[in-house]
N, C-alpha and C positions, 0 to 999 in steps of 0.2 A: 609498546608503542617505540618503534625507529626514530631513533636520536641521535640524527648526524647533522650538521648544518642546513641541508636540502633541506632534511624533513622539520626541521624546526622552521624555515623562512617560507615552507608550502602551507603551514601551517596559521603562521600569521596570516597570510594571504588569501587561507580560506576564512578565517573569523571576520577579518576584514569587506568579505561579501556579505556577510548573513545580517541583512539589513533588521532585522529585530534587537540585536545588541542594544545599538545604543539606546533605544527605548526601553529595554528592559534595567540599563544602568541608570538610567534617568529614574526609572519609578523606585528603586532601590533606595536612591538617595532622597526621593522625598516620602518614600515612606518611615523608612528607618530613623534620617537625619545622618547617616552614617557618610563621613565627610570623602573616602576612597571606597569604590568601589573596581573589581575586576573582574575579567573572564581570560584565566590563566590556563596553558598548558603545565602539564605535572606529569614529569617522570621518571626515573629513578633516582636521574641525574639531575635537572634541571626544573627550575619555574621559571615560566616566560610570562610576562602578561604580553596580552596578546588584545585587548580591546579594554580600556581605563576611560573610568570621569574621577577627576582628582581634584578634589572641592578646599583640600587643607595644606598643599603644597606635599605630596609627599614624594612627587619628584620620580615617579617610578614610571613611564610610557609604556605604549605598547613595543615590543621588544625587547624592557628590559628586564635582568636577570636576577633572581637571587640565589645563593648555594642552597640547595635544597633540605641539609640539617637546619640549616636557620629559619626553619618556615612548618609552619604547624599543618599547611596543608600536607607534608607529610605523613603525619596522622589520619589525615583523613582519607589520602590514597589508600594507606596499610591497610585500614579497617572497612573501608566504602559507607562510611556512615559520616555526618554529620560531625562539625563542630561548632557551638553557643557557647559563645560569652558574653553575659550583660555587663558584667565589672571583673576583671583580672583579680582586683586585691580581693575580692569577693569571693573567689571561688575555687574551690580545694583541690582541683587536676590542674591549674595552670599558673594558679598566684605566684609559683617559684620556679614556671616554663623561663628559659631563656631566651623566647622570641619573641614575649612581650615584653620584656623590661630590654633585648637589643632595639627594639622600634617603638618605645615608650606607645605602650596599645596597652588600652583599657578596655575596649568593648571587640568584638571578635565574631564572624560568622562565615562558616564555609563547607560546601555542599558538593559533592561530586558530579561532574558530568562524565557519562558514562555510553558510551556510546552503541548501537546494535548490535549484537554479538560481545558483548560484556565488553570491549574493549574500552580501559581507562582513560579519558580525556585529559581533565584536570578540574576545576574547580570554577565554581563561582562563589567570589570573595565579597565579604565589604569588613572594614576596620574602621578606627578611630580614637582618637586621642581622650575621648570621654567617655565614661559608663553609657550604656545604653539600653532600650529593656527589648532581648531579642528574642527571648527565649518564650514569650507568647506562639501559641500552637500556628495561628493564621500569617505570621512571619515566616517563621519554617516551612508550613507550607506553599507559601508565596516563592521560596527561594531553590524549594525541588521543584515547584512546576517550570518556575523559569530554566533551571538548568534542563531539564527533560526536554522543551521545548530549544534550548541551544544544540542539544544532543541531536536533534529531530534536524534539525537545520543545517547539522553537520553532517548527517547523515548523509541530507539530498543535496548537499553541496559537494560531497565525495563522489556521488554517485553520477551528477551531473559532469563534474571534471572526468571523470573515469569514460562517458559516454562520450564527450567534445574530445577525449584523445582518441578512441577507438575508433572513435568518424574520421579523425586526420590522419590516423594511422591507413584506415582503410582506403582514401584517399590518395595517400602517398603510393599505397602499396598499388593501388588501379591504375596511378600515373605512371609506377617502373616497369609494372606488366606492358602496358601498351608500348611502351619505349621497348623493352626485350623484345615482344613481336617485331617491331620494327626492325632492332639491330640485326636480330636473329633473319628476318628475312632479308636484310641487305648483304650483310656475310653469307648466307649460303647462295646467296644470288651469284655472287661474283666466282666461284671455284663452279659453278655450275655453268655460268659465261664462259668460263675455259672449255671446261669439259667438251660442253658443245661447239666451240670454234674448232679447238682440235678435230673436233668427229667432223668437221665440215673441210677441212683441210686433210682428212684423211681421203675423204669420197672423191675429191676433186680427182677426176682423168689426167693423166699426163703431167701433173703438179710433179717437181722434185720435193722429195721429203726426205728431212732430217728427223728418221722414226726417232734415235734414241732420245734425245733434245724432246719430241713431242712425247714420248714416253714417260720424261723425266717428269714433264710438267703436268701429266694427269694424272703418276701420284703425288705431285703436290698437292693439287686441287683435291684429292680424296683426300689425303693425311688433311686437309685445313678442314673437308667437310664430317671426319669421322671422329675428330678430337670434340668442335661442337656438338655433334650430336654424343659424346661423352660425356660430354660436362652436362646438356640436358639430361642425359639418364642416371646421372652422379644427383642432381638436382633434385630429382623427381623421388627417386630410390632415399634421398636423406629427409624429404618434405612428408612423404606419401608411406615409404615404409618402415619409419622409427627410428632413421640413423641409418647412414652409411655401414655398409656392409664391406671387414674387413678379414683377410684370414690369417691369424697371427703363423710365425714361424717360428721356431724355436731359438736357432743358431743363426741368426742372418751377420754375414762379415759385408757392411753396410760402407764401407770407405770406399770398395771401390766399384758400388752401385753409385752414391752418390760422386765420386770424380764424374762419371762417365755422363751421369747429367750435364752436367757442368762442360765438359769436355764438347756434346754432340750440340748443347747452345752455343756455345763460344765459334763453333763453326758456322753454324747459323747467321751467329750475327759478327762476322769477320771483322767489321770496323770499329765495333764494340771492344773496351776492356773489361773482363769478368777476375777479378782477385780471389783464388779458390786455398781456403786453409780448411783442409779438412781431416781431423784425425778422429776418427775413431778404430781405436786397437783392439778393442774384442768384439763379443756377438753381440748382436740386438735382439732382442723378440720384440716380432713387428709383422707385418705388416709390408715386406719390400716395397713390391710394386708401389701401393699408396704411398709410401715414404718417398719415395722417387718421383709422382705425379702433384706430389704436397711441394718438396724444392723445385721442381720445373716451374709447377704455377708461380711461384713467390719470386722466382731469376726472371721469368717474363714479365710477369709484372713490374720490376725492378727494371728493368728492359725497356718496356714501354714508355713509361711513365716517369724515370728518372733522367738526369740531366744526363744527352746527348755525349757532352764533352769530358763526363767524368765517369772512375769505373765503379762498378757493380762488383759489391764484396762480399763473399759468401764464405760463412764460417760456421762449419760442423764441431762440434763436443762432446766430450762425457764428462759432465759433474758430480761430482760425489750430492749424497742427500745425507742433510744430519743423521736423521732415524737411520742404524744399521739394516735394520730388516726390510727397508723401501726401497733398499738397492741404489744403484747409481739412474741417471734421466741422460739424454739425449738431448742436447739443444743444438738446434739451426737458426740462423739468423743470418737477414738477407738483409743488405745496406745498400740504398742511392742518396746521390746529391739532387737537388733541384728543387724545384716550388716545394712547399710543405702541405700535407694535408691539413684544411683547416681544421680547428676543434669541434667544432659542432656537427664535422663529418666523420671524426675519427670515429668512434662510436658505432658509425654506418658502414662501415669500411667489408667487413665482412656477412653483411644483412646480402640476400640474394637480387641481383639485378643492379647492386651496385655500380655504376661509372663515375670515373671524377668529372667535376665541370669542364668541359670543353674538352671532354671525349671523341675522337675520329670515329667513321665508321671502319671497321676492320679492326677498333682495340678490344674485342673480345667481347664478350654478354652480359659480362659482369655477374659472372660464376664462379672463376677462379677462387678468389677470396672467401668464398662463402664455402667452395670445398676444401680447400687448403684449414680453415678450421673446422669443417668436420669429420676431414680425417685426423688432426690433433685430437679431437673429441673423443671420438672412434678409440682411440689408443688409449684413452685415459689423459690424454695429455691437455696442453692447455696453447693458443697462441696469440701473443698480446705485439700492437705496435704502437710505435713513438714518433714523433714529426714534428720537426721546429726548424726553422730557417735556419737557425745555428748548427743544428745538429746532424739535419738530412732526416729519411725517411728506414725506419729501422721495424723489421719483422722477424718476431722471437718465437719460438714453438718448444715447448720443454713437451716433451716424450717420457714417459719410464721406461725401464725393460733394458736400458744398457749397461753391459757386466764387466 
């Protein structure tokens, strides 16, 4: 069972939505006269109360926690069998156990809640400071039936949540696809219109023509179209072909190649400042064209969405790895100032079609960062992003293979 804070909170919310649980706890209280009954989430590390009926002031509400080693539920989880104690003082197994003494318990019953597939969720428990007759077969059978009912409801609720999330994701993907198609149509239409307009100029008889200028416009328009088509093809390969294809080269002098990428982008954005710190003294095992593409996409993204009056900083270094047999790692980072990416969108930035809120037409198809993540993954590396109001936005890529 996952034991993170998010997982615990998720399971607490899950139990709170089970309509049968309050009724089950009331019945347990009435039939057994036990003062505290609880549905507990039990893992190797935590005992967490999820739903409670407290008639004796035990003061452990939903969300309350106990150290697992202080509970008898640890034994129930370990053996996956019920523990039943009518009277601690008369019980040969538990009369000297530290848990009853710690909490002042005289009677106790706990049965495991096991989900479909064998996952251990927790226990259905009841305790009291007075002895109670709990070992009657019908009492234990009741607890077991209730525990099974809770398990079935938990399974059903988890499936319901999963289906709801899948539907929400499907709707979101559908909306993103529609946006992607609209952006693709808009952005391809612009260079096509430019090409068509130049064609009309060239066919007009008797018109003075600046052929070199028109030719350069044609080149620029076809480059824009070609770049968009390449992105779409890379996206299709990544999604349909089982990952982006790379061709590793054993001895790549990457420093000059990456410096060339930055120099070309600086020429294309002469009004912007790009600060470059690229130091890759040795060779790198990589697909050099893909690493160039990755850096180009990250810098273009920073130039497009960063503050126009602040520099974009490019840093490429080689760092040593603690394990000597793993070699060194190539580390690329691209930093820009400006409005931060909202926290709820940070995990989405490398998803296909993603574009920042308020992105204007002509600012890309929303595939560039997705392709960057695919290139990093294909090299056995990672891409991470951090973004704060004070610290700006930084994309950091680490890939193995540097020497």
